[in-house]
Short mmCIF file of the C-alpha atoms (twelve columns), coordinates in Angstrom:
data_MODEL
# 
_entry.id   MODEL 
# 
loop_
_atom_site.group_PDB 
_atom_site.id 
_atom_site.type_symbol 
_atom_site.label_atom_id 
_atom_site.label_alt_id 
_atom_site.label_comp_id 
_atom_site.label_asym_id 
_atom_site.label_seq_id 
_atom_site.Cartn_x 
_atom_site.Cartn_y 
_atom_site.Cartn_z 
_atom_site.pdbx_PDB_model_num 
ATOM 1   C CA . MET A 1   144.170 122.712 101.078 1 
ATOM 2   C CA . ASN A 2   140.719 121.886 100.205 1 
ATOM 3   C CA . LYS A 3   138.137 123.306 102.426 1 
ATOM 4   C CA . LYS A 4   134.630 123.704 101.988 1 
ATOM 5   C CA . LEU A 5   133.319 127.327 101.702 1 
ATOM 6   C CA . PHE A 6   130.143 126.693 103.825 1 
ATOM 7   C CA . PRO A 7   130.382 123.570 105.803 1 
ATOM 8   C CA . LEU A 8   126.961 122.095 106.650 1 
ATOM 9   C CA . SER A 9   126.113 119.575 109.446 1 
ATOM 10  C CA . LEU A 10  123.989 116.536 108.521 1 
ATOM 11  C CA . ARG A 11  121.069 118.083 110.001 1 
ATOM 12  C CA . ARG A 12  121.270 121.425 108.021 1 
ATOM 13  C CA . LYS A 13  121.697 119.310 104.873 1 
ATOM 14  C CA . GLU A 14  118.412 117.443 105.432 1 
ATOM 15  C CA . MET A 15  116.772 120.737 106.307 1 
ATOM 16  C CA . LEU A 16  118.072 122.182 103.078 1 
ATOM 17  C CA . SER A 17  116.934 119.237 101.118 1 
ATOM 18  C CA . GLY A 18  113.517 119.646 102.593 1 
ATOM 19  C CA . TYR A 19  113.171 123.286 101.691 1 
ATOM 20  C CA . LEU A 20  114.353 122.311 98.151  1 
ATOM 21  C CA . PHE A 21  111.718 119.686 97.835  1 
ATOM 22  C CA . ILE A 22  108.893 122.169 98.706  1 
ATOM 23  C CA . LEU A 23  110.439 124.961 96.631  1 
ATOM 24  C CA . VAL A 24  107.988 124.554 93.588  1 
ATOM 25  C CA . TRP A 25  104.941 124.222 96.051  1 
ATOM 26  C CA . LEU A 26  106.082 127.406 97.969  1 
ATOM 27  C CA . PHE A 27  106.441 129.285 94.741  1 
ATOM 28  C CA . GLY A 28  102.876 128.330 93.712  1 
ATOM 29  C CA . PHE A 29  101.403 129.004 97.211  1 
ATOM 30  C CA . VAL A 30  102.892 132.691 97.069  1 
ATOM 31  C CA . ALA A 31  102.062 133.357 93.469  1 
ATOM 32  C CA . PHE A 32  98.565  131.919 93.244  1 
ATOM 33  C CA . PHE A 33  96.963  131.169 96.844  1 
ATOM 34  C CA . LEU A 34  98.430  134.045 98.895  1 
ATOM 35  C CA . THR A 35  97.682  136.789 96.387  1 
ATOM 36  C CA . ASN A 36  94.128  135.510 95.967  1 
ATOM 37  C CA . PHE A 37  93.732  135.105 99.852  1 
ATOM 38  C CA . PHE A 38  94.708  138.866 100.410 1 
ATOM 39  C CA . ARG A 39  92.270  139.680 97.501  1 
ATOM 40  C CA . ALA A 40  89.639  137.963 99.326  1 
ATOM 41  C CA . ILE A 41  90.376  139.731 102.527 1 
ATOM 42  C CA . ARG A 42  90.093  142.960 100.664 1 
ATOM 43  C CA . TYR A 43  86.491  141.885 99.176  1 
ATOM 44  C CA . SER A 44  85.453  140.892 102.594 1 
ATOM 45  C CA . VAL A 45  85.740  144.469 104.010 1 
ATOM 46  C CA . SER A 46  84.350  146.022 100.843 1 
ATOM 47  C CA . GLU A 47  81.002  146.316 98.833  1 
ATOM 48  C CA . LEU A 48  81.519  145.131 95.352  1 
ATOM 49  C CA . VAL A 49  79.465  147.190 92.755  1 
ATOM 50  C CA . ILE A 50  79.461  145.824 89.196  1 
ATOM 51  C CA . GLN A 51  79.437  148.614 86.658  1 
ATOM 52  C CA . SER A 52  77.188  147.034 83.947  1 
ATOM 53  C CA . ALA A 53  77.377  150.190 81.574  1 
ATOM 54  C CA . GLU A 54  81.134  150.834 81.664  1 
ATOM 55  C CA . GLY A 55  82.315  147.336 82.745  1 
ATOM 56  C CA . GLY A 56  84.475  146.367 85.630  1 
ATOM 57  C CA . TYR A 57  83.581  146.848 89.316  1 
ATOM 58  C CA . ILE A 58  84.057  149.273 91.990  1 
ATOM 59  C CA . LEU A 59  85.168  148.302 95.794  1 
ATOM 60  C CA . ASN A 60  83.665  150.512 98.366  1 
ATOM 61  C CA . PHE A 61  85.243  150.101 101.799 1 
ATOM 62  C CA . ILE A 62  82.685  149.246 104.541 1 
ATOM 63  C CA . GLY A 63  84.835  147.781 107.375 1 
ATOM 64  C CA . ILE A 64  83.576  144.882 109.139 1 
ATOM 65  C CA . ALA A 65  79.748  145.194 107.992 1 
ATOM 66  C CA . ASN A 66  80.025  142.011 105.983 1 
ATOM 67  C CA . TYR A 67  81.257  140.175 109.099 1 
ATOM 68  C CA . ARG A 68  78.630  141.436 111.124 1 
ATOM 69  C CA . ASN A 69  76.183  140.548 108.625 1 
ATOM 70  C CA . ILE A 70  77.072  136.773 108.497 1 
ATOM 71  C CA . PHE A 71  77.107  136.587 112.386 1 
ATOM 72  C CA . THR A 72  74.018  138.579 113.192 1 
ATOM 73  C CA . GLU A 73  71.580  138.839 110.109 1 
ATOM 74  C CA . HIS A 74  72.497  135.835 107.887 1 
ATOM 75  C CA . PRO A 75  69.787  133.018 108.501 1 
ATOM 76  C CA . THR A 76  72.081  130.015 107.864 1 
ATOM 77  C CA . PHE A 77  75.764  130.938 108.347 1 
ATOM 78  C CA . ASN A 78  76.129  130.142 111.876 1 
ATOM 79  C CA . GLN A 79  74.253  126.918 111.786 1 
ATOM 80  C CA . THR A 80  76.126  125.717 108.742 1 
ATOM 81  C CA . LEU A 81  79.368  126.522 110.170 1 
ATOM 82  C CA . VAL A 82  78.777  124.853 113.359 1 
ATOM 83  C CA . GLU A 83  77.507  121.611 111.458 1 
ATOM 84  C CA . SER A 84  80.476  121.664 109.222 1 
ATOM 85  C CA . VAL A 85  82.750  121.710 112.310 1 
ATOM 86  C CA . ILE A 86  80.855  118.876 114.134 1 
ATOM 87  C CA . ASN A 87  80.708  116.754 111.087 1 
ATOM 88  C CA . MET A 88  84.554  117.195 110.643 1 
ATOM 89  C CA . ILE A 89  85.205  116.359 114.266 1 
ATOM 90  C CA . ILE A 90  82.993  113.247 113.788 1 
ATOM 91  C CA . ASP A 91  84.218  112.054 110.491 1 
ATOM 92  C CA . VAL A 92  87.885  112.557 110.736 1 
ATOM 93  C CA . PRO A 93  88.677  109.960 113.411 1 
ATOM 94  C CA . LEU A 94  86.298  107.511 111.825 1 
ATOM 95  C CA . ILE A 95  87.963  107.929 108.366 1 
ATOM 96  C CA . ILE A 96  91.404  107.570 109.841 1 
ATOM 97  C CA . ILE A 97  90.573  104.488 112.016 1 
ATOM 98  C CA . PHE A 98  88.596  102.831 109.212 1 
ATOM 99  C CA . SER A 99  91.530  103.647 106.574 1 
ATOM 100 C CA . LEU A 100 94.161  102.224 108.996 1 
ATOM 101 C CA . MET A 101 92.116  99.128  109.641 1 
ATOM 102 C CA . ILE A 102 91.469  98.489  105.826 1 
ATOM 103 C CA . ALA A 103 95.185  99.152  105.059 1 
ATOM 104 C CA . VAL A 104 96.404  96.674  107.579 1 
ATOM 105 C CA . MET A 105 94.309  94.045  106.172 1 
ATOM 106 C CA . LEU A 106 95.207  94.769  102.657 1 
ATOM 107 C CA . ASN A 107 98.813  94.676  103.544 1 
ATOM 108 C CA . ARG A 108 98.593  90.967  104.491 1 
ATOM 109 C CA . LYS A 109 99.372  88.295  102.147 1 
ATOM 110 C CA . ILE A 110 95.985  87.258  100.905 1 
ATOM 111 C CA . LYS A 111 94.700  86.044  97.511  1 
ATOM 112 C CA . PHE A 112 93.440  88.597  95.047  1 
ATOM 113 C CA . ARG A 113 95.099  91.326  97.287  1 
ATOM 114 C CA . GLY A 114 95.458  93.716  94.304  1 
ATOM 115 C CA . VAL A 115 91.741  93.415  93.393  1 
ATOM 116 C CA . TYR A 116 90.740  94.351  97.101  1 
ATOM 117 C CA . ARG A 117 93.016  97.272  96.867  1 
ATOM 118 C CA . VAL A 118 91.453  98.415  93.719  1 
ATOM 119 C CA . ILE A 119 87.950  97.985  95.110  1 
ATOM 120 C CA . PHE A 120 88.522  100.116 98.035  1 
ATOM 121 C CA . PHE A 121 90.330  102.811 95.927  1 
ATOM 122 C CA . LEU A 122 87.385  102.849 93.369  1 
ATOM 123 C CA . PRO A 123 85.193  105.595 95.250  1 
ATOM 124 C CA . VAL A 124 88.226  107.976 94.444  1 
ATOM 125 C CA . ILE A 125 88.514  107.162 90.659  1 
ATOM 126 C CA . MET A 126 84.863  106.640 89.974  1 
ATOM 127 C CA . ALA A 127 83.608  110.326 89.693  1 
ATOM 128 C CA . ALA A 128 81.042  109.549 86.807  1 
ATOM 129 C CA . GLU A 129 77.489  111.177 87.340  1 
ATOM 130 C CA . ALA A 130 75.709  107.849 87.114  1 
ATOM 131 C CA . VAL A 131 77.754  106.200 89.528  1 
ATOM 132 C CA . ASP A 132 77.474  109.078 91.969  1 
ATOM 133 C CA . SER A 133 73.671  108.912 91.510  1 
ATOM 134 C CA . ALA A 134 73.459  105.298 92.167  1 
ATOM 135 C CA . LEU A 135 75.471  105.720 95.378  1 
ATOM 136 C CA . GLU A 136 73.416  108.547 96.540  1 
ATOM 137 C CA . GLN A 137 70.181  106.351 95.925  1 
ATOM 138 C CA . ALA A 138 71.868  103.679 98.164  1 
ATOM 139 C CA . LEU A 139 72.668  106.217 100.808 1 
ATOM 140 C CA . MET A 140 68.838  107.463 100.868 1 
ATOM 141 C CA . VAL A 141 67.808  103.822 101.578 1 
ATOM 142 C CA . MET A 142 70.392  103.307 104.326 1 
ATOM 143 C CA . MET A 143 69.368  106.839 106.012 1 
ATOM 144 C CA . GLY A 144 65.667  106.479 105.298 1 
ATOM 145 C CA . GLY A 145 65.298  103.189 107.104 1 
ATOM 146 C CA . ILE A 146 63.347  100.068 106.458 1 
ATOM 147 C CA . SER A 147 60.356  102.028 105.041 1 
ATOM 148 C CA . ASN A 148 62.327  102.736 101.870 1 
ATOM 149 C CA . ILE A 149 63.493  99.373  101.156 1 
ATOM 150 C CA . PRO A 150 61.469  97.202  98.817  1 
ATOM 151 C CA . GLU A 151 58.863  95.023  100.093 1 
ATOM 152 C CA . GLN A 152 60.933  91.692  99.544  1 
ATOM 153 C CA . VAL A 153 63.931  92.889  101.234 1 
ATOM 154 C CA . ARG A 154 61.808  94.482  104.065 1 
ATOM 155 C CA . GLU A 155 60.267  91.125  104.802 1 
ATOM 156 C CA . GLY A 156 63.756  89.649  105.054 1 
ATOM 157 C CA . VAL A 157 64.923  92.329  107.327 1 
ATOM 158 C CA . GLU A 158 62.063  92.015  109.595 1 
ATOM 159 C CA . GLY A 159 62.220  88.329  109.783 1 
ATOM 160 C CA . THR A 160 65.503  88.348  111.372 1 
ATOM 161 C CA . GLY A 161 64.067  89.790  114.565 1 
ATOM 162 C CA . VAL A 162 66.830  92.402  115.134 1 
ATOM 163 C CA . ASN A 163 65.963  95.610  117.151 1 
ATOM 164 C CA . LEU A 164 68.616  98.251  117.203 1 
ATOM 165 C CA . MET A 165 67.021  100.164 119.997 1 
ATOM 166 C CA . TYR A 166 66.829  97.199  122.177 1 
ATOM 167 C CA . LEU A 167 70.436  96.637  121.609 1 
ATOM 168 C CA . ILE A 168 71.299  100.279 122.450 1 
ATOM 169 C CA . ALA A 169 69.236  100.072 125.533 1 
ATOM 170 C CA . THR A 170 70.954  96.597  126.475 1 
ATOM 171 C CA . PHE A 171 74.467  98.344  126.183 1 
ATOM 172 C CA . GLU A 172 73.448  101.078 128.287 1 
ATOM 173 C CA . GLN A 173 72.558  98.700  131.087 1 
ATOM 174 C CA . TYR A 174 76.033  97.358  130.934 1 
ATOM 175 C CA . GLY A 175 77.452  100.933 131.621 1 
ATOM 176 C CA . ILE A 176 78.693  101.783 128.136 1 
ATOM 177 C CA . PRO A 177 78.486  105.671 127.836 1 
ATOM 178 C CA . VAL A 178 75.449  106.889 125.818 1 
ATOM 179 C CA . LEU A 179 77.807  109.381 124.021 1 
ATOM 180 C CA . LEU A 180 79.967  106.426 122.726 1 
ATOM 181 C CA . LEU A 181 76.876  104.336 121.727 1 
ATOM 182 C CA . GLU A 182 75.595  107.418 119.867 1 
ATOM 183 C CA . TYR A 183 78.960  108.012 118.070 1 
ATOM 184 C CA . LEU A 184 79.033  104.330 117.050 1 
ATOM 185 C CA . THR A 185 75.553  104.389 115.602 1 
ATOM 186 C CA . ASP A 186 76.209  107.792 113.879 1 
ATOM 187 C CA . ALA A 187 79.399  105.890 112.370 1 
ATOM 188 C CA . VAL A 188 77.099  103.182 110.846 1 
ATOM 189 C CA . ALA A 189 74.800  105.766 109.320 1 
ATOM 190 C CA . ARG A 190 77.896  107.526 107.899 1 
ATOM 191 C CA . ILE A 191 79.585  104.353 106.529 1 
ATOM 192 C CA . TYR A 192 78.856  105.575 102.862 1 
ATOM 193 C CA . SER A 193 80.605  108.986 103.223 1 
ATOM 194 C CA . ILE A 194 83.377  107.239 105.267 1 
ATOM 195 C CA . LEU A 195 84.132  104.686 102.598 1 
ATOM 196 C CA . ARG A 196 83.844  107.188 99.988  1 
ATOM 197 C CA . ALA A 197 86.427  109.440 101.722 1 
ATOM 198 C CA . SER A 198 88.939  106.806 102.670 1 
ATOM 199 C CA . GLY A 199 90.569  105.920 99.332  1 
ATOM 200 C CA . VAL A 200 93.578  108.156 99.318  1 
ATOM 201 C CA . GLN A 201 94.077  107.546 103.028 1 
ATOM 202 C CA . ILE A 202 94.137  103.915 102.617 1 
ATOM 203 C CA . LEU A 203 96.741  104.206 99.937  1 
ATOM 204 C CA . ILE A 204 98.899  106.452 102.042 1 
ATOM 205 C CA . PHE A 205 98.698  103.851 105.075 1 
ATOM 206 C CA . LEU A 206 99.580  101.094 102.452 1 
ATOM 207 C CA . ALA A 207 102.693 102.864 101.533 1 
ATOM 208 C CA . ALA A 208 103.637 103.480 105.037 1 
ATOM 209 C CA . LEU A 209 103.035 99.863  106.104 1 
ATOM 210 C CA . GLN A 210 105.198 98.589  103.186 1 
ATOM 211 C CA . SER A 211 108.015 101.005 104.230 1 
ATOM 212 C CA . VAL A 212 108.334 99.393  107.688 1 
ATOM 213 C CA . PRO A 213 111.531 97.191  107.692 1 
ATOM 214 C CA . SER A 214 110.851 93.480  107.800 1 
ATOM 215 C CA . SER A 215 113.785 93.084  110.187 1 
ATOM 216 C CA . LEU A 216 111.877 94.755  112.841 1 
ATOM 217 C CA . TYR A 217 109.122 92.098  112.626 1 
ATOM 218 C CA . GLU A 218 111.577 89.526  112.712 1 
ATOM 219 C CA . VAL A 219 113.140 90.613  115.906 1 
ATOM 220 C CA . VAL A 220 109.774 91.089  117.683 1 
ATOM 221 C CA . LYS A 221 108.819 87.557  116.353 1 
ATOM 222 C CA . ILE A 222 112.030 86.147  117.769 1 
ATOM 223 C CA . GLU A 223 110.963 87.929  121.198 1 
ATOM 224 C CA . GLY A 224 107.712 86.159  121.245 1 
ATOM 225 C CA . ALA A 225 105.616 89.372  120.802 1 
ATOM 226 C CA . THR A 226 101.908 88.806  120.072 1 
ATOM 227 C CA . ALA A 227 100.154 90.574  117.106 1 
ATOM 228 C CA . TYR A 228 98.660  93.024  119.391 1 
ATOM 229 C CA . GLU A 229 102.030 94.114  120.701 1 
ATOM 230 C CA . THR A 230 103.718 93.999  117.503 1 
ATOM 231 C CA . PHE A 231 101.143 96.429  116.130 1 
ATOM 232 C CA . TRP A 232 101.231 98.934  119.033 1 
ATOM 233 C CA . LYS A 233 105.033 98.740  119.512 1 
ATOM 234 C CA . VAL A 234 106.265 98.520  116.023 1 
ATOM 235 C CA . THR A 235 103.763 99.193  113.325 1 
ATOM 236 C CA . PHE A 236 101.929 102.098 114.963 1 
ATOM 237 C CA . PRO A 237 104.955 104.298 115.843 1 
ATOM 238 C CA . MET A 238 106.658 103.523 112.400 1 
ATOM 239 C CA . ILE A 239 103.602 104.726 110.669 1 
ATOM 240 C CA . SER A 240 102.674 107.723 112.981 1 
ATOM 241 C CA . PRO A 241 104.147 110.312 110.805 1 
ATOM 242 C CA . LEU A 242 101.621 109.330 108.037 1 
ATOM 243 C CA . ILE A 243 98.803  109.469 110.458 1 
ATOM 244 C CA . LEU A 244 99.469  113.213 110.875 1 
ATOM 245 C CA . THR A 245 99.651  113.374 107.141 1 
ATOM 246 C CA . ASN A 246 96.244  111.687 106.898 1 
ATOM 247 C CA . VAL A 247 94.596  113.696 109.379 1 
ATOM 248 C CA . ILE A 248 95.631  116.912 107.816 1 
ATOM 249 C CA . TYR A 249 94.676  115.717 104.328 1 
ATOM 250 C CA . THR A 250 91.429  114.601 105.673 1 
ATOM 251 C CA . ILE A 251 90.415  117.760 107.297 1 
ATOM 252 C CA . VAL A 252 91.275  119.866 104.360 1 
ATOM 253 C CA . ALA A 253 89.381  117.447 102.039 1 
ATOM 254 C CA . MET A 254 86.350  117.620 104.219 1 
ATOM 255 C CA . TYR A 255 86.581  121.391 104.403 1 
ATOM 256 C CA . MET A 256 86.456  121.584 100.704 1 
ATOM 257 C CA . ASP A 257 83.536  119.454 100.479 1 
ATOM 258 C CA . SER A 258 81.720  121.101 103.232 1 
ATOM 259 C CA . GLU A 259 78.229  122.822 103.272 1 
ATOM 260 C CA . ILE A 260 80.090  126.129 104.291 1 
ATOM 261 C CA . VAL A 261 82.002  126.265 101.239 1 
ATOM 262 C CA . SER A 262 79.010  125.657 98.974  1 
ATOM 263 C CA . LEU A 263 77.182  128.481 100.989 1 
ATOM 264 C CA . SER A 264 80.025  130.911 100.342 1 
ATOM 265 C CA . TYR A 265 80.296  129.819 96.722  1 
ATOM 266 C CA . ASP A 266 76.652  130.408 96.196  1 
ATOM 267 C CA . THR A 267 76.527  133.747 98.171  1 
ATOM 268 C CA . ALA A 268 79.208  135.072 95.962  1 
ATOM 269 C CA . PHE A 269 78.514  133.734 92.415  1 
ATOM 270 C CA . ALA A 270 74.902  132.933 92.474  1 
ATOM 271 C CA . LEU A 271 73.555  135.800 94.628  1 
ATOM 272 C CA . PHE A 272 76.512  138.038 93.513  1 
ATOM 273 C CA . ASN A 273 77.070  139.238 97.087  1 
ATOM 274 C CA . PHE A 274 80.785  138.996 96.710  1 
ATOM 275 C CA . GLY A 275 81.619  140.859 100.009 1 
ATOM 276 C CA . VAL A 276 79.366  138.478 102.118 1 
ATOM 277 C CA . GLY A 277 80.656  135.442 100.333 1 
ATOM 278 C CA . ALA A 278 84.376  136.562 100.843 1 
ATOM 279 C CA . ALA A 279 83.721  137.051 104.629 1 
ATOM 280 C CA . MET A 280 82.130  133.531 104.874 1 
ATOM 281 C CA . SER A 281 85.158  132.026 103.095 1 
ATOM 282 C CA . ILE A 282 87.689  133.903 105.393 1 
ATOM 283 C CA . VAL A 283 85.887  132.967 108.816 1 
ATOM 284 C CA . SER A 284 85.452  129.167 107.673 1 
ATOM 285 C CA . SER A 285 89.257  129.170 106.487 1 
ATOM 286 C CA . ILE A 286 90.219  130.617 109.792 1 
ATOM 287 C CA . VAL A 287 88.122  128.111 111.756 1 
ATOM 288 C CA . THR A 288 89.664  125.305 109.633 1 
ATOM 289 C CA . CYS A 289 93.225  126.484 110.119 1 
ATOM 290 C CA . VAL A 290 92.696  126.641 114.117 1 
ATOM 291 C CA . ILE A 291 91.367  123.018 113.847 1 
ATOM 292 C CA . LEU A 292 94.500  122.051 111.852 1 
ATOM 293 C CA . MET A 293 96.804  123.615 114.247 1 
ATOM 294 C CA . ILE A 294 95.051  121.846 117.295 1 
ATOM 295 C CA . ALA A 295 95.042  118.454 115.453 1 
ATOM 296 C CA . GLY A 296 98.635  118.864 114.278 1 
ATOM 297 C CA . TYR A 297 99.740  119.989 117.797 1 
ATOM 298 C CA . ALA A 298 98.066  117.092 119.538 1 
ATOM 299 C CA . ILE A 299 99.043  114.235 117.169 1 
ATOM 300 C CA . SER A 300 102.757 115.488 116.726 1 
ATOM 301 C CA . LYS A 301 103.441 114.803 120.410 1 
ATOM 302 C CA . GLY A 302 103.010 111.140 119.689 1 
ATOM 303 C CA . VAL A 303 104.679 111.040 116.169 1 
ATOM 304 C CA . TYR A 304 107.830 108.923 116.001 1 
ATOM 305 C CA . TYR A 305 110.412 110.076 113.426 1 
ATOM 306 C CA . ARG A 306 112.895 107.564 112.185 1 
ATOM 307 C CA . GLU A 307 116.412 108.888 111.938 1 
# 
């Protein structure tokens, strides 16, 4: 009689495969991240005194004094934290929508499709200082308005007769909410940062689009569905798990590049105030985790998982 010692259902086998898949990451998380996280918590409730003569340092427990400092005494922490969260709330939807639109276009059968894919992924692989400086100069021109554009280009722009404020006022008269208009105009101003932050997301969406079975498109085509219906009834549900992945990735990436992280780093390693810097890191990390949980919970309600 040949019986299995530990019979497993298909569901449990899938769960076991998933845990085995993340086992290496889990080990790294516990061994490297979790230990340093608890060390940062210890620093945040202590005052670190460097012993220059003997070497090393001493941690003097001071309770929540560092947290009280950043919330009530520090001149820029509260403002920087709020601005970082607002930028995250504004930029994440724009990056996801832009990435999805570009991925859908790049997934079509067009000439030089490979070249276009490389172009949109260039901001990720071009980390050279000269390239970054040139792009920053372009951003200054975009943000600074027409006064920063060379005379020849300025004359051409002025000759078009385009008045942005007039267009905004016209849209307001048609009943379009002011908040929506401000969001769209802000999105135009952020096009540089959106494009720069969308390379990996575009690649993930492309992989998701190419994994959708072609038989589904053949069925809806036979049924006479329009392109609009095909996208919302087939494409969007099938790639929805990757939307959640991209949202989480984008939030984490934006947090890593935010001003609050730079402020925490400078406070700890430039001003040598390790306790206050650690408190800033802990608070900003908790805020980001809360945003991740809210976004993950909200998006997971609409995620469709293929069996």
